The first five atom37 places (N, CA, C, CB, O) and aatype in JSON, in Angstrom:
{
  "aatype": [12, 9, 10, 9, 7, 19, 3, 14, 8, 11, 15, 15, 1, 16, 0, 19, 0, 19, 3, 0, 0, 3, 8, 5, 19, 0, 1, 1, 1, 13, 19, 19, 2, 0, 7, 1, 13, 8, 5, 10, 12, 1, 17, 18, 6, 5, 17, 14, 6, 1, 1, 13, 0, 9, 6, 7, 0, 1, 7, 12, 7, 1, 16, 10, 0, 5, 5, 10, 0, 12, 0, 7, 7, 2, 9, 19, 3, 19, 14, 15, 16, 10, 15, 0, 1, 0, 1, 10, 10, 0, 16, 7, 7, 3, 8, 11, 16, 3, 0, 11, 3, 0, 1, 8, 19, 0, 5, 15, 14, 17, 15, 1, 8, 3, 10, 10, 0, 19],
  "atom_mask": [
    [1, 1, 1, 1, 1],
    [1, 1, 1, 1, 1],
    [1, 1, 1, 1, 1],
    [1, 1, 1, 1, 1],
    [1, 1, 1, 0, 1],
    [1, 1, 1, 1, 1],
    [1, 1, 1, 1, 1],
    [1, 1, 1, 1, 1],
    [1, 1, 1, 1, 1],
    [1, 1, 1, 1, 1],
    [1, 1, 1, 1, 1],
    [1, 1, 1, 1, 1],
    [1, 1, 1, 1, 1],
    [1, 1, 1, 1, 1],
    [1, 1, 1, 1, 1],
    [1, 1, 1, 1, 1],
    [1, 1, 1, 1, 1],
    [1, 1, 1, 1, 1],
    [1, 1, 1, 1, 1],
    [1, 1, 1, 1, 1],
    [1, 1, 1, 1, 1],
    [1, 1, 1, 1, 1],
    [1, 1, 1, 1, 1],
    [1, 1, 1, 1, 1],
    [1, 1, 1, 1, 1],
    [1, 1, 1, 1, 1],
    [1, 1, 1, 1, 1],
    [1, 1, 1, 1, 1],
    [1, 1, 1, 1, 1],
    [1, 1, 1, 1, 1],
    [1, 1, 1, 1, 1],
    [1, 1, 1, 1, 1],
    [1, 1, 1, 1, 1],
    [1, 1, 1, 1, 1],
    [1, 1, 1, 0, 1],
    [1, 1, 1, 1, 1],
    [1, 1, 1, 1, 1],
    [1, 1, 1, 1, 1],
    [1, 1, 1, 1, 1],
    [1, 1, 1, 1, 1],
    [1, 1, 1, 1, 1],
    [1, 1, 1, 1, 1],
    [1, 1, 1, 1, 1],
    [1, 1, 1, 1, 1],
    [1, 1, 1, 1, 1],
    [1, 1, 1, 1, 1],
    [1, 1, 1, 1, 1],
    [1, 1, 1, 1, 1],
    [1, 1, 1, 1, 1],
    [1, 1, 1, 1, 1],
    [1, 1, 1, 1, 1],
    [1, 1, 1, 1, 1],
    [1, 1, 1, 1, 1],
    [1, 1, 1, 1, 1],
    [1, 1, 1, 1, 1],
    [1, 1, 1, 0, 1],
    [1, 1, 1, 1, 1],
    [1, 1, 1, 1, 1],
    [1, 1, 1, 0, 1],
    [1, 1, 1, 1, 1],
    [1, 1, 1, 0, 1],
    [1, 1, 1, 1, 1],
    [1, 1, 1, 1, 1],
    [1, 1, 1, 1, 1],
    [1, 1, 1, 1, 1],
    [1, 1, 1, 1, 1],
    [1, 1, 1, 1, 1],
    [1, 1, 1, 1, 1],
    [1, 1, 1, 1, 1],
    [1, 1, 1, 1, 1],
    [1, 1, 1, 1, 1],
    [1, 1, 1, 0, 1],
    [1, 1, 1, 0, 1],
    [1, 1, 1, 1, 1],
    [1, 1, 1, 1, 1],
    [1, 1, 1, 1, 1],
    [1, 1, 1, 1, 1],
    [1, 1, 1, 1, 1],
    [1, 1, 1, 1, 1],
    [1, 1, 1, 1, 1],
    [1, 1, 1, 1, 1],
    [1, 1, 1, 1, 1],
    [1, 1, 1, 1, 1],
    [1, 1, 1, 1, 1],
    [1, 1, 1, 1, 1],
    [1, 1, 1, 1, 1],
    [1, 1, 1, 1, 1],
    [1, 1, 1, 1, 1],
    [1, 1, 1, 1, 1],
    [1, 1, 1, 1, 1],
    [1, 1, 1, 1, 1],
    [1, 1, 1, 0, 1],
    [1, 1, 1, 0, 1],
    [1, 1, 1, 1, 1],
    [1, 1, 1, 1, 1],
    [1, 1, 1, 1, 1],
    [1, 1, 1, 1, 1],
    [1, 1, 1, 1, 1],
    [1, 1, 1, 1, 1],
    [1, 1, 1, 1, 1],
    [1, 1, 1, 1, 1],
    [1, 1, 1, 1, 1],
    [1, 1, 1, 1, 1],
    [1, 1, 1, 1, 1],
    [1, 1, 1, 1, 1],
    [1, 1, 1, 1, 1],
    [1, 1, 1, 1, 1],
    [1, 1, 1, 1, 1],
    [1, 1, 1, 1, 1],
    [1, 1, 1, 1, 1],
    [1, 1, 1, 1, 1],
    [1, 1, 1, 1, 1],
    [1, 1, 1, 1, 1],
    [1, 1, 1, 1, 1],
    [1, 1, 1, 1, 1],
    [1, 1, 1, 1, 1],
    [1, 1, 1, 1, 1],
    [1, 1, 1, 1, 1]
  ],
  "atom_positions": [
    [[83.38, 108.85, 91.65], [83.08, 107.33, 91.92], [84.48, 106.71, 92.11], [82.23, 106.54, 90.62], [85.48, 107.03, 91.47]],
    [[84.38, 105.78, 93.09], [85.63, 105.13, 93.35], [85.57, 103.65, 92.89], [85.97, 105.24, 94.84], [84.51, 103.07, 93.13]],
    [[86.38, 103.07, 92.37], [86.17, 101.75, 91.92], [87.1, 100.88, 92.91], [86.55, 101.59, 90.32], [88.28, 101.22, 92.98]],
    [[86.75, 99.99, 93.54], [87.28, 99.37, 94.51], [87.89, 97.88, 93.92], [86.2, 99.29, 95.62], [87.12, 96.94, 94.09]],
    [[88.87, 97.64, 93.41], [89.19, 96.33, 92.81], [89.72, 95.15, 93.88], [0.0, 0.0, 0.0], [90.41, 95.49, 94.85]],
    [[89.44, 94.06, 93.7], [89.77, 93.07, 94.88], [90.19, 91.96, 93.9], [88.4, 92.63, 96.05], [89.62, 91.64, 92.86]],
    [[91.56, 91.33, 94.57], [92.29, 90.09, 94.18], [92.04, 89.15, 95.13], [93.73, 90.23, 94.03], [92.86, 89.01, 96.03]],
    [[91.05, 88.47, 95.1], [90.9, 87.38, 96.49], [91.65, 86.05, 96.13], [89.11, 86.9, 96.89], [91.75, 85.5, 95.04]],
    [[92.15, 85.7, 97.33], [92.74, 84.54, 97.44], [92.26, 83.52, 98.59], [94.05, 84.86, 97.55], [91.27, 84.0, 99.14]],
    [[92.59, 82.36, 99.11], [92.27, 81.52, 100.25], [92.58, 82.59, 101.21], [93.1, 80.07, 100.43], [91.72, 83.12, 101.9]],
    [[93.76, 82.87, 101.25], [94.4, 83.26, 102.72], [94.36, 84.9, 102.94], [96.15, 82.71, 102.81], [94.43, 85.35, 104.08]],
    [[94.23, 85.79, 101.76], [94.2, 87.07, 101.73], [93.43, 87.62, 100.5], [95.5, 87.5, 101.82], [93.09, 86.98, 99.5]],
    [[93.19, 89.09, 100.79], [92.48, 89.95, 99.95], [93.16, 90.93, 99.59], [91.41, 90.4, 100.41], [93.53, 91.63, 100.53]],
    [[93.58, 91.35, 98.32], [93.96, 92.58, 98.06], [93.26, 93.56, 97.36], [94.91, 92.48, 97.56], [93.01, 93.3, 96.18]],
    [[92.82, 94.86, 97.91], [92.04, 95.66, 97.51], [92.72, 97.07, 97.11], [91.09, 95.7, 98.45], [93.49, 97.64, 97.88]],
    [[92.47, 97.47, 96.15], [92.84, 98.78, 95.34], [91.7, 99.72, 94.99], [93.49, 98.39, 93.99], [90.72, 99.44, 94.31]],
    [[91.99, 100.89, 95.57], [90.93, 101.97, 95.22], [91.49, 102.79, 94.04], [90.6, 102.97, 96.5], [92.63, 103.24, 94.07]],
    [[90.6, 102.99, 92.94], [91.12, 103.82, 91.79], [89.97, 105.0, 91.59], [91.35, 102.82, 90.33], [88.78, 104.8, 91.83]],
    [[90.44, 106.09, 91.17], [89.44, 106.97, 90.99], [89.07, 107.36, 89.52], [89.79, 108.08, 91.73], [89.78, 106.86, 88.65]],
    [[88.25, 108.02, 89.19], [87.66, 108.19, 87.49], [89.01, 108.88, 86.77], [85.99, 109.5, 87.28], [88.97, 108.8, 85.54]],
    [[90.11, 109.48, 87.27], [91.27, 109.69, 86.35], [91.95, 108.52, 86.51], [92.17, 110.93, 86.62], [93.1, 108.56, 86.09]],
    [[91.57, 107.44, 87.01], [92.57, 106.19, 86.92], [94.03, 106.35, 87.79], [92.97, 105.98, 85.25], [95.12, 105.86, 87.5]],
    [[93.67, 107.22, 88.96], [94.59, 107.18, 89.93], [94.53, 106.34, 90.9], [94.69, 108.18, 90.42], [93.39, 106.29, 91.36]],
    [[95.45, 105.46, 91.55], [95.49, 104.83, 92.37], [95.33, 105.64, 93.83], [96.51, 104.13, 92.09], [96.24, 106.4, 94.17]],
    [[94.14, 105.48, 94.69], [94.11, 106.46, 95.67], [94.52, 105.68, 97.13], [92.59, 107.2, 95.67], [94.97, 106.19, 98.15]],
    [[94.23, 104.33, 96.89], [94.83, 103.46, 98.04], [95.0, 101.92, 97.77], [93.9, 103.58, 99.28], [94.6, 101.36, 96.75]],
    [[95.51, 101.45, 98.58], [95.72, 99.82, 98.5], [95.83, 99.28, 99.74], [96.97, 99.34, 97.75], [96.32, 99.92, 100.67]],
    [[95.32, 97.92, 99.86], [95.43, 97.36, 101.19], [95.07, 95.92, 100.88], [94.47, 98.08, 102.31], [94.34, 95.53, 99.98]],
    [[95.82, 95.08, 101.94], [95.97, 93.73, 101.79], [95.13, 93.18, 103.25], [97.7, 93.32, 101.63], [95.42, 93.74, 104.31]],
    [[94.37, 92.36, 103.26], [93.37, 91.9, 104.32], [93.64, 90.47, 104.54], [91.84, 92.11, 103.91], [93.4, 89.86, 103.5]],
    [[94.01, 89.77, 105.4], [94.21, 88.59, 105.58], [92.72, 88.05, 105.72], [95.17, 88.37, 106.71], [91.79, 88.76, 106.12]],
    [[92.6, 86.82, 105.38], [91.29, 86.3, 105.38], [90.81, 85.33, 106.6], [91.17, 85.59, 104.12], [90.94, 84.12, 106.42]],
    [[90.25, 85.79, 107.85], [89.74, 85.3, 108.67], [88.77, 85.72, 109.62], [90.43, 84.98, 109.02], [88.45, 86.84, 109.24]],
    [[88.12, 85.44, 110.65], [86.99, 85.96, 111.31], [87.3, 87.36, 111.42], [86.69, 85.32, 112.64], [88.47, 87.74, 111.5]],
    [[86.14, 88.29, 111.43], [86.38, 89.7, 111.68], [87.06, 90.46, 110.71], [0.0, 0.0, 0.0], [87.22, 91.66, 110.92]],
    [[87.45, 89.97, 109.77], [88.43, 90.78, 108.66], [87.51, 91.39, 107.56], [89.6, 89.71, 107.85], [87.95, 92.32, 106.89]],
    [[86.3, 90.92, 107.35], [85.37, 91.58, 106.61], [84.9, 92.86, 107.36], [84.26, 90.67, 106.29], [84.6, 93.82, 106.65]],
    [[84.81, 92.95, 108.44], [84.46, 94.3, 108.93], [85.5, 95.5, 109.03], [83.97, 94.1, 110.23], [85.24, 96.69, 109.15]],
    [[86.68, 94.89, 108.94], [87.7, 95.78, 108.54], [88.03, 96.25, 107.34], [88.6, 95.4, 108.84], [88.56, 97.35, 107.17]],
    [[87.74, 95.44, 106.46], [87.57, 95.76, 104.89], [86.15, 96.88, 104.81], [87.25, 94.05, 103.89], [86.13, 97.89, 104.11]],
    [[85.21, 96.48, 105.55], [84.13, 97.46, 105.49], [84.53, 98.68, 106.05], [82.93, 97.03, 106.14], [84.08, 99.66, 105.46]],
    [[85.25, 98.89, 107.01], [85.57, 100.3, 107.77], [86.63, 100.99, 106.81], [86.26, 100.09, 109.46], [86.94, 102.16, 107.03]],
    [[87.21, 100.26, 105.72], [88.41, 100.86, 105.02], [87.62, 101.24, 104.0], [89.71, 99.95, 104.63], [87.91, 102.39, 103.65]],
    [[86.52, 100.65, 103.24], [86.09, 101.29, 101.99], [84.96, 102.34, 102.32], [85.55, 100.18, 100.94], [84.53, 103.1, 101.45]],
    [[84.52, 102.37, 103.57], [83.52, 103.39, 103.99], [84.13, 104.91, 103.61], [83.23, 103.23, 105.68], [83.37, 105.83, 103.32]],
    [[85.27, 105.03, 103.63], [85.57, 106.51, 103.37], [85.35, 106.92, 101.92], [87.05, 106.83, 103.75], [85.64, 108.08, 101.61]],
    [[84.88, 106.08, 101.01], [84.4, 106.21, 99.67], [82.9, 106.3, 99.82], [84.85, 105.02, 98.75], [82.45, 105.16, 99.88]],
    [[81.98, 107.2, 99.89], [80.45, 106.96, 100.03], [80.07, 106.64, 98.51], [79.54, 108.37, 100.7], [79.08, 105.97, 98.21]],
    [[80.9, 107.17, 97.61], [80.3, 106.92, 96.22], [81.31, 105.77, 95.71], [80.26, 108.4, 95.15], [82.39, 106.1, 95.21]],
    [[80.98, 104.53, 95.84], [81.98, 103.38, 95.52], [81.2, 102.14, 94.69], [82.65, 102.75, 97.02], [80.05, 101.74, 94.79]],
    [[82.11, 101.79, 93.98], [81.64, 100.56, 93.2], [83.0, 99.18, 93.35], [81.36, 101.2, 91.31], [84.21, 99.44, 93.37]],
    [[82.5, 97.99, 93.42], [83.48, 97.06, 93.74], [83.39, 96.32, 92.4], [83.24, 96.19, 95.12], [82.34, 96.18, 91.78]],
    [[84.97, 95.7, 91.9], [85.19, 95.06, 90.75], [85.53, 93.81, 91.81], [86.36, 95.74, 89.55], [86.25, 94.15, 92.76]],
    [[85.14, 92.52, 91.76], [85.9, 91.36, 92.34], [86.4, 90.55, 91.32], [85.11, 90.53, 93.24], [85.58, 90.43, 90.41]],
    [[87.5, 89.9, 91.13], [87.95, 89.03, 90.31], [87.41, 87.63, 90.66], [89.34, 89.13, 90.3], [87.47, 87.2, 91.81]],
    [[86.81, 86.85, 89.54], [86.18, 85.87, 89.95], [85.2, 85.81, 91.16], [0.0, 0.0, 0.0], [85.38, 85.09, 92.15]],
    [[84.07, 86.69, 90.95], [83.08, 86.57, 91.84], [82.27, 85.49, 92.0], [82.42, 87.42, 91.7], [81.39, 85.39, 92.85]],
    [[82.52, 84.76, 91.26], [81.4, 83.32, 90.99], [82.4, 82.21, 91.17], [80.55, 83.15, 89.19], [82.03, 81.08, 90.85]],
    [[83.68, 82.39, 91.67], [84.88, 81.52, 91.92], [85.38, 81.72, 93.38], [0.0, 0.0, 0.0], [84.77, 81.66, 94.45]],
    [[86.45, 81.92, 93.15], [87.46, 82.31, 94.5], [86.75, 83.42, 95.14], [89.16, 82.86, 94.11], [86.58, 83.31, 96.36]],
    [[86.35, 84.37, 94.6], [85.68, 85.48, 95.38], [84.16, 85.75, 95.63], [0.0, 0.0, 0.0], [83.55, 86.74, 96.05]],
    [[83.81, 84.56, 95.23], [82.12, 84.39, 95.79], [81.77, 84.91, 96.94], [81.64, 83.0, 96.04], [80.93, 85.8, 97.04]],
    [[82.55, 84.26, 98.11], [82.06, 84.95, 99.44], [82.09, 86.04, 99.71], [82.5, 84.65, 100.36], [81.16, 86.44, 100.41]],
    [[83.14, 87.0, 99.31], [83.38, 88.19, 99.2], [82.33, 89.23, 98.68], [84.37, 88.17, 98.54], [81.87, 90.25, 99.18]],
    [[82.09, 88.54, 97.37], [81.11, 89.25, 96.58], [79.71, 88.85, 97.46], [81.13, 88.71, 94.85], [78.89, 89.77, 97.53]],
    [[79.46, 88.03, 97.89], [77.94, 87.62, 98.69], [77.94, 88.81, 99.68], [77.85, 85.87, 99.66], [77.1, 89.7, 99.6]],
    [[79.06, 88.79, 100.74], [79.03, 89.49, 101.89], [78.97, 90.98, 101.57], [80.18, 89.13, 102.71], [78.38, 91.78, 102.3]],
    [[79.69, 91.36, 100.28], [79.35, 92.8, 100.02], [78.13, 93.24, 99.41], [80.25, 93.32, 99.27], [77.65, 94.37, 99.48]],
    [[77.59, 92.08, 98.71], [76.04, 92.43, 98.38], [75.06, 92.35, 99.41], [75.5, 91.55, 97.37], [74.04, 93.02, 99.25]],
    [[75.18, 91.63, 100.47], [74.37, 91.83, 101.54], [74.5, 93.15, 102.42], [74.55, 90.73, 102.32], [73.64, 93.56, 103.2]],
    [[75.67, 93.71, 102.16], [75.96, 95.01, 102.99], [75.46, 96.25, 102.1], [77.67, 95.16, 103.35], [75.51, 97.39, 102.57]],
    [[74.97, 95.98, 100.79], [74.47, 96.95, 99.83], [75.22, 97.03, 98.86], [0.0, 0.0, 0.0], [74.71, 97.47, 97.83]],
    [[76.51, 96.68, 98.82], [77.66, 96.98, 97.78], [76.99, 96.61, 96.25], [0.0, 0.0, 0.0], [76.22, 95.67, 96.02]],
    [[77.57, 97.76, 95.12], [77.62, 97.58, 93.99], [78.54, 97.1, 93.22], [77.38, 98.31, 93.69], [79.43, 97.79, 92.72]],
    [[78.37, 95.62, 93.0], [79.6, 95.01, 92.47], [79.25, 94.35, 91.05], [80.18, 93.89, 93.53], [78.12, 94.14, 90.62]],
    [[80.43, 94.08, 90.44], [80.6, 93.5, 89.23], [81.72, 92.53, 89.3], [80.8, 94.49, 88.22], [82.7, 92.75, 90.01]],
    [[81.6, 91.21, 88.42], [82.11, 90.34, 88.28], [83.12, 90.4, 87.29], [81.36, 89.6, 88.21], [82.77, 90.43, 86.12]],
    [[84.62, 90.43, 87.65], [85.58, 90.53, 86.53], [86.26, 89.24, 86.36], [86.61, 91.61, 86.75], [87.02, 88.8, 87.22]],
    [[85.99, 88.61, 85.21], [86.95, 87.09, 84.87], [88.18, 87.45, 85.21], [87.06, 86.46, 83.19], [88.65, 88.57, 85.0]],
    [[88.85, 86.37, 85.85], [90.22, 86.31, 85.97], [90.88, 86.26, 84.5], [90.6, 85.09, 86.85], [91.89, 86.93, 84.3]],
    [[90.34, 85.49, 83.51], [91.17, 85.65, 82.21], [90.98, 87.36, 81.87], [90.49, 84.51, 80.79], [91.9, 87.75, 81.14]],
    [[90.25, 88.19, 82.14], [90.23, 89.32, 81.79], [91.31, 90.16, 82.44], [89.04, 89.73, 81.96], [91.98, 90.95, 81.77]],
    [[91.48, 89.99, 83.73], [92.85, 90.76, 84.33], [93.96, 90.2, 83.82], [93.05, 90.71, 85.89], [94.97, 90.88, 83.64]],
    [[93.92, 89.08, 83.57], [95.25, 88.38, 83.3], [95.57, 88.97, 81.96], [95.17, 86.66, 83.28], [96.75, 89.25, 81.75]],
    [[94.67, 89.2, 81.0], [94.96, 89.95, 79.45], [95.29, 91.2, 79.87], [93.66, 90.06, 78.27], [96.26, 91.74, 79.35]],
    [[94.59, 91.83, 80.8], [95.3, 93.36, 81.3], [96.66, 93.26, 81.63], [94.64, 94.02, 82.66], [97.51, 93.92, 81.03]],
    [[96.92, 92.49, 82.53], [98.33, 92.35, 83.24], [99.42, 92.12, 81.87], [98.33, 90.81, 84.49], [100.44, 92.77, 81.67]],
    [[98.95, 91.14, 81.12], [100.04, 91.05, 79.65], [100.09, 92.26, 78.99], [99.55, 89.97, 78.4], [101.17, 92.45, 78.42]],
    [[99.19, 93.23, 78.88], [99.16, 94.18, 77.96], [99.68, 95.48, 78.51], [97.86, 94.29, 77.46], [100.04, 96.38, 77.75]],
    [[99.74, 95.6, 79.99], [100.08, 96.53, 80.59], [101.91, 96.68, 80.69], [99.29, 96.33, 81.84], [102.68, 95.73, 80.53]],
    [[102.24, 97.85, 80.94], [103.93, 98.33, 80.61], [104.38, 97.15, 81.84], [104.52, 100.54, 81.06], [103.77, 96.95, 82.88]],
    [[105.45, 96.55, 81.46], [106.16, 95.81, 82.49], [106.15, 94.45, 82.27], [0.0, 0.0, 0.0], [106.92, 93.65, 82.81]],
    [[105.16, 94.14, 81.37], [105.01, 92.69, 81.09], [104.06, 92.21, 81.74], [0.0, 0.0, 0.0], [103.1, 92.89, 82.08]],
    [[104.24, 90.58, 82.11], [103.43, 89.72, 82.96], [104.0, 89.5, 84.11], [103.13, 88.54, 82.44], [103.7, 88.37, 84.48]],
    [[104.59, 89.97, 84.76], [105.11, 90.21, 86.27], [103.88, 90.41, 87.16], [106.13, 91.6, 86.41], [103.38, 91.52, 87.35]],
    [[103.33, 89.06, 87.8], [102.12, 89.34, 88.54], [102.25, 89.43, 89.9], [101.18, 88.44, 88.3], [102.97, 88.61, 90.48]],
    [[101.55, 90.47, 90.63], [101.56, 90.58, 92.04], [99.92, 90.85, 92.3], [102.67, 91.86, 92.6], [99.07, 91.17, 91.47]],
    [[99.8, 90.65, 93.5], [98.49, 90.78, 93.89], [97.72, 92.23, 93.54], [98.52, 90.51, 95.35], [96.65, 92.4, 92.96]],
    [[98.62, 93.2, 94.09], [98.23, 94.61, 93.85], [98.03, 94.95, 92.25], [99.4, 95.57, 94.49], [97.15, 95.74, 91.9]],
    [[98.85, 94.32, 91.32], [98.93, 94.96, 90.32], [97.49, 94.1, 89.53], [100.54, 94.91, 89.68], [96.94, 94.64, 88.57]],
    [[97.06, 92.9, 90.02], [95.89, 92.3, 89.61], [94.67, 92.91, 90.01], [95.88, 91.07, 90.0], [93.72, 92.9, 89.22]],
    [[94.54, 93.56, 91.37], [93.69, 94.18, 92.1], [93.61, 95.72, 91.15], [94.24, 94.2, 93.75], [92.51, 96.19, 90.87]],
    [[94.49, 96.18, 90.86], [94.53, 97.29, 90.23], [93.78, 97.22, 88.76], [95.94, 97.66, 90.19], [92.92, 97.96, 88.28]],
    [[94.33, 96.19, 88.29], [93.62, 95.84, 86.73], [92.26, 95.33, 86.93], [94.47, 94.61, 85.8], [91.52, 95.41, 85.94]],
    [[91.67, 94.71, 88.21], [90.49, 94.39, 88.29], [89.51, 96.05, 88.44], [90.45, 93.25, 89.59], [88.45, 96.39, 87.92]],
    [[90.28, 96.66, 89.22], [89.57, 98.02, 89.46], [89.46, 98.81, 88.27], [90.29, 98.87, 90.47], [88.46, 99.51, 88.12]],
    [[90.27, 98.77, 87.51], [90.06, 99.44, 86.25], [89.38, 98.89, 85.17], [91.13, 99.75, 85.79], [89.02, 99.68, 84.3]],
    [[89.07, 97.42, 85.03], [87.7, 96.98, 84.19], [86.68, 97.58, 83.76], [87.07, 96.25, 84.69], [86.34, 97.68, 82.58]],
    [[85.88, 98.22, 85.19], [84.58, 98.62, 84.77], [84.71, 100.03, 84.13], [83.59, 98.6, 85.96], [83.71, 100.61, 83.72]],
    [[85.74, 100.47, 84.06], [85.77, 101.67, 83.43], [85.69, 101.8, 81.87], [86.87, 102.21, 83.85], [85.07, 102.68, 81.28]],
    [[86.43, 100.76, 81.3], [86.23, 100.56, 79.93], [85.22, 99.37, 79.39], [87.54, 100.35, 79.43], [84.71, 99.4, 78.27]],
    [[85.0, 98.34, 80.31], [83.76, 97.29, 80.01], [82.37, 97.49, 80.66], [84.16, 95.87, 80.49], [82.08, 97.52, 81.86]],
    [[81.78, 97.58, 79.82], [80.3, 97.55, 80.07], [79.64, 96.21, 80.19], [79.62, 98.25, 79.01], [78.46, 96.07, 80.54]],
    [[80.6, 95.05, 79.82], [79.63, 94.08, 79.63], [79.78, 92.98, 80.67], [79.69, 93.55, 78.25], [79.41, 91.81, 80.55]],
    [[80.46, 93.61, 81.85], [80.64, 93.01, 83.2], [79.31, 92.58, 83.89], [81.36, 94.01, 84.11], [78.4, 93.41, 83.99]],
    [[79.17, 91.34, 84.35], [78.04, 91.03, 84.97], [77.92, 91.45, 86.46], [77.88, 89.68, 84.81], [78.83, 91.29, 87.27]],
    [[76.8, 91.97, 86.72], [76.61, 92.55, 88.23], [76.5, 91.36, 89.22], [75.17, 93.5, 88.38], [76.25, 90.27, 88.7]],
    [[76.65, 91.4, 90.5], [76.57, 90.42, 91.57], [75.32, 90.66, 92.16], [77.68, 90.49, 92.59], [74.95, 89.99, 93.12]]
  ]
}
């Protein structure tokens, strides 16, 4: 199983794929505009067994979460406060990058079973 964590913003989405051993297997940044969702779909299809963790799936990540749900995706909502807390506890302190946030989002479902499904 691969967990794909996504840190969504108005102009871009950063996605990080993490395996069950917590190894980052891939990372990609997608610009948000027409046709880019299909680019994301082609990227994640390389992992037939996948689950998505979207930061703020009921807020900034709502559109992406809905698109993935309509495409048959298995998605959980990771509150932004949870990824911020993970960033603070991680080695290296609180230096924020989209890739780090996406990775923390991807790691959340391995340890948190109370995340809400989309």
